[in-house]
TORTORBA-219897 format. One record per residue (C-alpha): residue in three letters; y, x, z. Coordinates in steps of 0.1 Angstrom, whole numbers, plus 5000, padded with zeros to 4 digits. Layout:
alaYXZ
...
//
This chain:
unk785617152875
unk787917442864
unk786817792849
unk789118082852
unk788018342829
unk790618572834
unk789018752868
unk786018822848
unk787519012816
unk791019092832
unk794218972819
unk794619292794
unk791119252779
unk791418862781
unk794718902757
unk793019152731
unk790318922727
unk792618632721
unk794518912695
unk791519012680
unk790218632673
unk793718552661
unk793518872636
unk790118762625
unk791518412616
unk794618532598
unk792018812575
unk790018482566
unk793118272561
unk794418572539
unk791218612518
unk791018242512
unk794718242501
unk794018492479
unk790518352465
unk793218072453
unk795918292438
unk794418402407
unk796718332378
unk797918422345
unk801418392326
unk802118102304
unk804618202273
unk806617932254
unk807018122223
unk811118062227
unk812618302249
unk810518402279
unk809118732283
unk807719052305
unk809919372307
unk808519672323
unk811219902329
unk810220242318
unk809120522346
unk807520832351
unk804220632353
unk804520472319
unk805820752306
unk802120892313
unk801020732280
unk803620942258
unk801621192237
unk798321062246
unk795621152220
unk792920912237
unk794120592250
unk793120212253
unk795419932249
unk794119612266
unk794719232274
unk793418912276
unk795218652251
unk795018332244
unk796918222212
unk798417862208
unk797717682177
unk801417682170
unk802018062177
unk804518222153
unk803218472127
unk804118822139
unk804418772177
unk804119032199
unk801419052227
unk802819382236
unk805219672225
unk807019982235
unk809320042207
unk809120352188
unk805420402200
unk803220132195
unk802819722195
unk800219472194
unk800919152175
unk799318892161
unk798618812125
unk798518412119
unk797818422084
unk794518582088
unk793718522124
unk793718882134
unk795119162155
unk797919372143
unk798719712156
unk801319932147
unk801620302157
unk805120522150
unk805320862143
unk808520932126
unk807520582106
unk805320282115
unk801820312102
unk800119932105
unk796819802110
unk794719512115
unk791319362128
unk789119182103
unk790318832092
unk789218542114
unk788218782142
unk791318662167
unk791118252162
unk793718062180
unk792717782209
unk790718022231
unk790618372255
unk789818672239
unk789919042253
unk791519272229
unk791419632227
unk792519912208
unk791020252214
unk792020612199
unk788720852205
unk789121162191
unk785121222199
unk784520962173
unk784320982134
unk787220772127
unk789720782158
unk790920452156
unk788820122170
unk790019792175
unk787819592195
unk788019182203
unk785419052228
unk783919362228
unk782719352191
unk784019622165
unk786119442142
unk788019722124
unk786019762089
unk788620022079
unk788320412082
unk791620562097
unk792220842123
unk795620702133
unk798320862155
unk798220992191
unk800820812204
unk804320942203
unk805821192230
unk809321182248
unk809820812249
unk811920672276
unk811420302265
unk810620002281
unk807219772280
unk807719452266
unk804919162271
unk805418842249
unk808218982229
unk809619292210
unk812819362235
unk815519282210
unk815318862212
unk812618832186
unk808818782178
unk808318562208
unk804518472217
unk803218122223
unk800218102247
unk798518282278
unk798318642288
unk796318812314
unk795019172326
unk797319382306
unk796019742311
unk797220102294
unk795420392298
unk795120742287
unk791720752280
unk789620602255
unk787420332271
unk783820332259
unk782220012244
unk780019952274
unk782819982297
unk784619712273
unk781619482278
unk781719532318
unk785119432320
unk784419122298
unk781619022316
unk781319132351
unk784119262368
unk787919252371
unk790219552356
unk790519862383
unk792920132384
unk791720522378
unk793420872376
unk793920762338
unk795720392342
unk799520392335
unk800020012337
unk797819772353
unk799119412352
unk797019122372
unk799718852373
unk798018742404
unk801318672423
unk801618282412
unk805118312421
unk808618502419
unk810118632389
unk808319002392
unk804919132392
unk803019442405
unk801719742382
unk798719792404
unk798520162394
unk801920202409
unk803419952433
unk806720122428
unk807320032390
unk809519742384
unk808019482361
unk810219152355
unk809518802344
unk812518682324
unk813518332312
unk811118122330
unk807818252321
unk805218022337
unk802418092362
unk799117922357
unk796117932381
unk792618012369
unk789717792385
unk787718082396
unk786218222428
unk787718542445
unk787118872422
unk786218642393
unk789118602373
unk788218692340
unk788518422314
unk784618502306
unk783418562338
unk779918582337
unk778118252351
unk774618342354
unk771818052356
unk769118122385
unk767517772386
unk767417842424
unk767517432431
unk765917252398
unk765817292362
unk769017072362
unk771717192341
unk774616992358
unk773417102393
unk776117352409
unk773517542429
unk771617632401
unk774317882386
unk775518222402
unk779118122409
unk777717752425
unk779717592397
unk779017472361
unk780117682334
unk783117572318
unk784517622280
unk786217992288
unk782618112305
unk780518352295
unk777118212303
unk773918452308
unk770318262310
unk767418492323
unk763918432323
unk763418242354
unk760818012369
unk763017702365
unk764117712328
unk767417512326
unk767017142310
unk770416942302
unk769416572301
unk770616332272
unk773416202298
unk775116522303
unk777116782283
unk778117152286
unk780217402273
unk780817782272
unk782818042254
unk779718282249
unk776218232259
unk772918502260
unk769818352263
unk767518612274
unk763518702260
unk761218462271
unk763918232286
unk763417852272
unk766917662272
unk766317272263
unk769217052252
unk768916692252
unk772716622257
unk775616822239
unk775917202241
unk779317312228
unk779517692221
unk783217842215
unk782418192202
unk779218412201
unk775718232211
unk772918512212
unk769318412215
unk766718622224
unk764518362239
unk763318002228
unk766217702222
unk765017382217
unk767817112208
unk766616742215
unk770316632216
unk773516802197
unk774317162194
unk778117212185
unk778317602176
unk782217692167
unk781318052168
unk778518252155
unk774818192166
unk772718492166
unk769018382165
unk767218632175
unk763818452183
unk763118082180
unk765017752175
unk763417402173
unk765317092164
unk763116772183
unk765916512189
unk764816132186
unk767916042166
unk769516212133
unk770716562140
unk772816822125
unk772017202124
unk774817402127
unk775517682098
unk773718002113
unk770718252101
unk767718122123
unk765018352129
unk762118122134
unk763017732129
unk761017412135
unk761917102126
unk760116792145
unk762416492142
unk761216162126
unk765016062124
unk765916372102
unk767816682102
unk771116762079
unk772917072075
unk776317162088
unk776717462065
unk775017682046
unk772117802064
unk768918042063
unk765718142080
unk764618512084
unk760818482098
unk759318112096
unk760217782087
unk757817522105
unk757917132092
unk756216942117
unk758216622114
unk761316492098
unk763316562064
unk765716842061
unk768616692039
unk770416982020
unk772917011993
unk774217261967
unk776917361995
unk774817312023
unk771717482012
unk768917632033
unk767617962019
unk764318122031
unk764818522031
unk762218772019
unk759218772039
unk759618422054
unk756618202057
unk756117812057
unk753717612076
unk753517212077
unk754816962056
unk754116602045
unk755516272030
unk757516272062
unk758216642067
unk759716812037
unk763216952022
unk765516692004
unk767716871981
unk768117221971
unk765917461990
unk766317861978
unk763818151983
unk764218521983
unk761618771972
unk758718861953
unk755818701974
unk753918351965
unk755618081976
unk755217671976
unk758117471982
unk757817192009
unk760016981982
unk760516631985
unk762316281980
unk762415931989
unk759515932014
unk757416141986
unk756216511995
unk755916671960
unk755917071960
unk756517321935
unk755217631938
unk755518021926
unk753318301925
unk752618631905
unk756218691904
unk757119001882
unk760019101908
unk762319021937
unk764218711928
unk766318421943
unk764718081932
unk765517751940
unk763817441938
unk764617061942
unk762516721936
unk763816411925
unk761416081926
unk763115921896
unk762715891857
unk763416221841
unk766416231819
unk765516141782
unk761716111787
unk761015941755
unk762016271733
unk759016521733
unk757316761709
unk753716721694
unk751316681704
unk752716521736
unk752016111738
unk754016071771
unk756316221799
unk756116121834
unk758215821844
unk758515901881
unk759416221889
unk760916561882
unk761416911896
unk764317161890
unk763417501893
unk765817781889
unk766018171895
unk769418341901
unk768718641877
unk767218611836
unk764418841833
unk761818751863
unk758818561853
unk756318361875
unk753318111873
unk754517791882
unk752817511901
unk753517121904
unk751616931928
unk750816581935
unk749816421967
unk749216071954
unk747716061918
unk747715671917
unk751615701917
unk752216001899
unk749815851870
unk747616151867
unk743816051856
unk742616311836
unk743016721837
unk742316841805
unk745216651787
unk747616691815
unk750416941809
unk753617131825
unk756417041806
unk759917161806
unk763217001790
unk764617201763
unk768317111753
unk767416791735
unk763216731742
unk760316791765
unk758217091753
unk754817211767
unk755517521788
unk752917781776
unk750718011794
unk747117971806
unk746417671828
unk744517621858
unk744417321884
unk743017201916
unk742116881934
unk741216561918
unk742916311887
unk742115961894
unk744615671886
unk742915391908
unk742915611941
unk745315831961
unk744116151956
unk745916541958
unk745816831931
unk748017071914
unk748517191877
unk749417561872
unk750617771843
unk750918131842
unk753518391830
unk756518131827
unk759818311817
unk762018021811
unk763217791839
unk765017451846
unk763717091845
unk759817061850
unk757716771849
unk754116631838
unk753516541805
unk750116431785
unk748516481752
unk746416151759
unk748215861776
unk745015671776
unk744015901803
unk747215981820
unk749215711825
unk752415911842
unk753015561857
unk754715231850
unk756815221881
unk755714911901
unk758114821927
unk755914551944
unk753314311941
unk753213991963
unk752013631963
unk753213281975
unk751712931978
unk753312691948
unk753112341940
unk750512421915
unk748512701926
unk749213061937
unk752213231925
unk752013621919
unk755213821915
unk755914191905
unk758814391893
unk759114711875
unk761714981878
unk760715161846
unk758215141817
unk757115351789
unk754615281763
unk753714951787
unk751614681765
unk751214441793
unk749514331825
unk745814191831
unk746013981862
unk742314011876
unk740813781906
unk737613891927
unk735913661955
unk734713961971
unk736214261959
unk733114361938
unk733314201906
unk736814131887
unk737613871863
unk740513841840
unk742713541846
unk745313581824
unk747813831807
unk751713881808
unk753414091783
unk755014411792
unk758514511782
unk757314871762
unk760115131771
unk762615021797
unk764615221825
unk765914881837
unk764514641865
unk761914391850
unk760514081870
unk757413901864
unk755413641877
unk752013441869
unk750413121883
unk746813081892
unk746312731885
unk742712701897
unk742412951930
unk739712971952
unk740012921989
unk740113301992
unk741713521966
unk741713891956
unk744313981930
unk744914301912
unk746914411877
unk745714601851
unk748214781838
unk747714861798
unk749615081776
unk749615071737
unk747115341734
unk744115151755
unk745015341787
unk745115151817
unk745515191856
unk745314931885
unk747814811909
unk747114771950
unk744914461956
unk746514131973
unk744613911996
unk745413571990
unk743913272013
unk744712932011
unk742812882045
unk744712952079
unk743913322090
unk743213352128
unk743913682146
unk741213892160
unk741114182181
unk740614542172
unk740614832196
unk741315122206
unk744115092182
unk744815392172
unk741515522170
unk739415832160
unk735715772160
unk734915382167
unk736615062169
unk735114752187
unk735714382175
unk736414102198
unk737513782202
unk735213612177
unk731213532174
unk729713812151
unk726813592145
unk728913362130
unk730413582105
unk729213562069
unk730813892052
unk733114182063
unk735414422045
unk737314722055
unk740414752036
unk742915082029
unk746615002033
unk746814991993
unk744114681992
unk741214941983
unk737814841994
unk736615112018
unk733415002031
unk731614692038
unk731214592074
unk727914502090
unk728214152105
unk725814172134
unk727714472148
unk730614472169
unk731514842171
unk732415002140
unk732015382129
unk735415512112
unk734915882120
unk734615952083
unk737915782074
unk740815962066
unk744215922087
unk746015612078
unk746515262082
unk743815012077
unk742814622082
unk739614452086
unk738814112072
unk736213902081
unk734813542068
unk733013302086
unk730113082074
unk732512782073
unk735113002052
unk737513092079
unk739413422076
unk740013672105
unk742213972099
unk743314262119
unk744914582114
unk744314932129
unk745615282126
unk743115582123
unk744015892138
//
């Protein structure tokens, strides 16, 4: 069947419909083609350039008292010093200062006057928007902006543009065969008006340059081919490409050709950073993009398998950005929201943190150098610094060690608060604090949290603290009435000035390890060139001193005016052992009995070791004595054989000094019977644990033992459910013995 539409519409009308349809298709094709023809120019640095032949439009810049000279530039790393971005001889020049990575500006008015932006404001290897503005409405007429930031620290009024000039405009060289530029240039604009900063920001982030009555030259370079280009401000202008300047294509959508075109997170589809449809441009940001992340329902999440990059980024208030992969920001990242880093954050520009940043990775992370506002560390694998950094408002230590150095130091600004801290969350290395408020430094080393505090400062000051878990220097030289100096630890506490005094407090988290058994004879001491001296002042203390259990406390002294190296000293080392450093204590079954072995890293005034044995953890007997080394900073190894052990044995060392003072080691359990595993659940537990796998009626006795071997409580053998609600958090084990002498053992964690 055939249909003849011509009679219904008429031949002429039908032809018009066909023509209109073809016109629509041609228009669409033209728009699509234009969408693909967004270009910039590539200059080789040797002989190519652009020549805008002088005309009446260009001469509209002559004598301008207000003006704007703008362009987008990408400086190649091999670009020569002094290369010209644009020049109009005898009037102005914008050029690259390679030695300082900055923008040079020359203005001619009978002689050349030169100005330049701040050092390192125009680095190579990335796109930047440059603008030179003379605005007579400002106190200082001349302004230099790069990427919308004022980078001109000097105060100059500068010249108006010279009048009566009939010279060409050159882009990429000086017009005389020199100063060739190597890199890319796009969007050149000359305007006889002063562009305000908000307008510059709009051109950087949102839209293409457009011409107005003040625009004298506007070069989009969008032709993509040919040896000439069009001045959008006057199509009759003659603008020529010389010696093979290369056209390069932008990978952006229609009307979004700017190198830093804004790509805004919408979260339309999901929270996945890597989904094109979650972005306003329906494509992922590139290394040249300006990324904006507002507060939306679906906050962006970059998973561990992905990476992303941009040139600039703004994270708006209440927005949350979570990066578990790798995020690279080439220029400025301004955070007004919440930035959570579980992966890698590579900051090649400036990170401006106005709200909060959290590092919570599962492997070791590097923290970029920056001034953080609210910083939280929650990474058990630890954090290292990529450079000197600071915190303004708060530092929260949830988990993980921050490792610092004298170069890559962390500084807490005046008013910065601290929360958290533990044996797994502290600062290992120097930490600085500015201000006059009381502060306790969360220092630590080698798995030990050992704080030092300052209070009642006489004035604002910068103090730096560091802790070392090692034998202090020259700890056998001390003044009377001291009888011993710590073998285990010391702090360095210094100030920037020389007049501020403060109260100083030293903290212990494990009195047994620190060797602290008595408050009355304990002293804070400082190394004074050749010996350790007691720090004078009124003393006070908190907490508990105990040589045979893990206790916490602190010792303070008031009005300290001399700083340096501090540690604990004692006037009675029978009460404060200040530690023989016992590295380990173990046993094995030998041919003739049970062989006990232990090592010390250091000893001071150590007479020796009584080896004590028990069968019930209640009564102990001496089974032998091993002579100590007295004083030693070398590794010492000891062994002792118990030739007559029981089937079940508990051992401990009673460490005795020459003055009669003593402390106990942890307890070993050595059984010559085979241990049978029992089940303890739940594990971890908060209030109760249950015993399963054995008949409790067959149990003769039971013990609940700490991880250090200390008897915590006896167990009712008739009960299979045990109340642990009063225990401190930590590791424990259950030890049960049957009426036949069989041993049952299982560990658990108390939350």
